N, C-alpha and C positions, 0 to 999 in steps of 0.2 A: 702652290696655294693660289687660288683664284680670288681676285679682289673685286668687290662690287663697284660698278661705275659711280655709285652714289656714296659720298662720304658719310660715315656715321656721325650722329650728333651726340654731344655730351654737355655737361654743365659748362665746360670751358669753351666749347665751340659753337654753342647755340647762339644765334644772333638775336639780341634783345633790342637793338636800335638799328634803324635804317635796314630793316630786314629785306627790303626790295633790292638792296645792293649785295646781299649775301648769296652765295652759291654753294650747293652741295655736290656739284659736279666734279668728280675726280679729274676729269680732263682739264678743267680750269686750273686746278691746283698744279697739275703737271706742266701746263703751259706757263704759268707764272714762275715756277722753279726753273724751267728750261730757258726762260728769257733772261735770267740773271746769273750771276756767279758770286755775288757778295750777299751774305745774310748778316743779321744781327742776332747774336746769341745772348740771351738774358739768363743770368744765373745769380745765385746767392752765394757770396764768398765772405766768410767770417761774419755772417749776419747782415751783410749789406748787399744791396742790389748792384750788379755789374753787367753792363751791356757791351759786348765785344763784337766789332765787325770782323768778319772772317770769310774766306772763300769756302765754297761747298761743292759737293758733287752728290749724285743720287743714283739709285736704281729704282725699280718700280715699287719697292717696299720701304726703303729707308733713305735718310739723308746722312751724308758723311761730312764731318768737320774735323779739322786736324790742327795740331800745334805742337809746341815743345812739351816734353814730359814734365818740365818745370812749371808749366802754366797752371795757375790755380783755377782758372776758369774752365778747364777741361776735366774736371773731376766727374767721374761717372756715378751712377746710382743716386743722383739727386734730381728733382724736377727742374726742367729748363723750358724756356719758350724761345723759339726761333722765328724771326720775321724776315720776309722778303717783300719789298715794295718797289713798284715802278710808278713813277709820276708821268702821266701822259699829257698833262696840260693843266692850265688854270681855268677855272670857271668863273667868269667875271660877270656878275649880275648887275642889276640896276641899283640894288642896295648892298651895302657891305655885309649885312647879315646873311644874305643869300649867296655870298661868294663861296667857292669850294674848289675842289681839285678832282680832276679825272685821274683815276689811279687803278692799279691792280695790286692786291696785297694778299699775303698768306701768313697765317700764324700757325705754328706747329708746336704742340704741347707733348710732353712725355718725359720719361726718364731714360737718358741715353745709356748705352752700354759701351764699355771699352772693348775695342776689337783686339783680340790677342792672337787669333789664328793667323799664322804668317801669310797663308794664301789669301785669306779675306782681306788682311791689312794691305797687301800689295794691290789687290783688286780695287779696294776702296780708294787708295791713293791714285790709281790709274783713272778711276772715274772722276775724281776731283780734278786731276790735271786735264783730262779730256773735256770736262765740262767747261773749263775756262778757255782752253786753247785746243780745239780738236786737231789731232795729228802730232801733238807735242810729245806724247808718251813714247812714241816710236822714234822720235827724232833726237831727243835729248838723252843724256845718260840717266839711267834709272837709279833709284836709291840704293846705297850700299847697305850692308848689314848693320854697320855702325849708325848710319843715318836713320834706318828704320827703328833701331833701338832708342834713338833720341826723339822719336816722333810718337805722339799720342793720336790715335784715330778713334773718334766716337761715332757710333751709329745710332740714329734716332728714328724710330718708326714714324711713318707718314700717316698712320691710321687716325690720329687725333689732330685734325687740322681744320682751320677756319679760313674761308676765302671770302673776300669782298672785292667788288668791281664797280666803279662808277664811270659811266660814259655819258656823253651827250651835252646838251645845252643847259643854260641856267633854268631854274624852276619858277622864275617869277614873271614869265612872259604873258601869263594870263591873269595877273593880279593887278592891284591898284598901281604898283610902281611902273607898270607898262606905259602909263600916261605921262611919265616924267620926260620922255623924249631923250633918254640917255642910251648910249651904245651899250649893248650887252652881247656876250658870246663867249667863245673859248679861245685860249691862246695855247696852241699845241706845243709840246716839248718833245724833241727827238734828239738822239745822240748817235754819232757814227764813229767808227774807227778811223784814225788818221793813218798817215804813212808810217811804216816801221822806221824807227830811229836806231841805227846800229850803235853798238858799244864802240866808243872811240878807240879801244884797243884791238878791235877786229882788223884782220887783214883787209885792205881796201877792195880786194876783188871777191870777198866773201859776201854773196847776196843773201837776202832773207829767203828762207825756204818757201815753197809755194803755199803751204798751209797757213803761213803767217801773212805773206804778201797779198794773197787774194782777199783778205778781210778788209783791206784799205777801202774806205768809202762805203762799206756795208753798215747797215743800221744795227745798233746795239739795243736790245730790250724789246 
């Protein structure tokens, strides 16, 4: 199936505020998802809202999240909202009212389905693992049949998604507050992977594999 490079709009994804920060470019959605590995899954459990942070993976059509079969937050066939947000810096204006955040965010709406096909379930878990740590699926032991049975995997279509991105300087540089003589600008925020820390129970001569070691010092997000 071929997907349009433009995200479709719906009542849930149409931008009503700060429309200039909204994007309907599917490439922006893909980039936001690829830059992270933790999402927040919003569900209704027993009539109450519940937001669960969890890791995710994806292919070009859907997002995968997983957890224990005992988890009440992973019930399929009910509407959910998944969010992924990256904070790129603070926007410090001349007035507190104009302060803001440079960010990239995506909201995905839909009704997830429980993945029951064994081959798709294994592939979904592979994508989830590789999304967080590329190379780990082929390095570590893969799930046993018992472990797969204890795991729930949900697939959520990426078709109903809302994207917003804010970049740049404060917006009050050409207004009355510009005469106050106060500093204004942005305070960028970045994060990077540190040095791998071995399990104390490892043999002292067992080094981190290359796919993990080479991430030291690289930027996350």
